[in-house]
C-alpha positions, 0 to 999 in steps of 0.5 A: 781037403784034398792035395789038389786044393792045397796046390791050388791055394799055394799056386794062388799065393805064388801068383799074388806074391809075384804080382806084389813083387812086380808092383812094389819093386818092379821085379819082372824076375819075380813075376816071371818066376812065380808064373813059371812055377805056378803053371805046372802046379796048376796043371797038375792040380787040374789033372792035366799033368801027373802028380809027380810034377808037384813034388818036383816043383815044390822041391825045386822051390825049396832049394831056390828059396833056401839058397836065396835065404842063405845068400841074403840072410833076410827072412822076407821074402825067401824065408817066408816062402821057404817055410810056406813051401815046406808046409805045403809039401808036408800037407800034400804028403800027408793028404796023399798018404791018408787012407 
């Protein structure tokens, strides 16, 4: 498994989550935010942007999801996305450090 594959999987989940948020709650903000976050990740995973984009986007998402979780105190969706983003960042870190 490579970091690219992990980022592609996370990118897919982001887009699916945005579409589900839009379909269930008619949340255009959810759809726009998921696609806006997914684009730089996909470009980095494809090698069109430098790797340093990945930790920047993942770090930004951690901050956003943590703030939303603190504000709403509801686990879904912010808490779940926070955990998923942290797991993704940890796995990407472990894979790039692997000799």
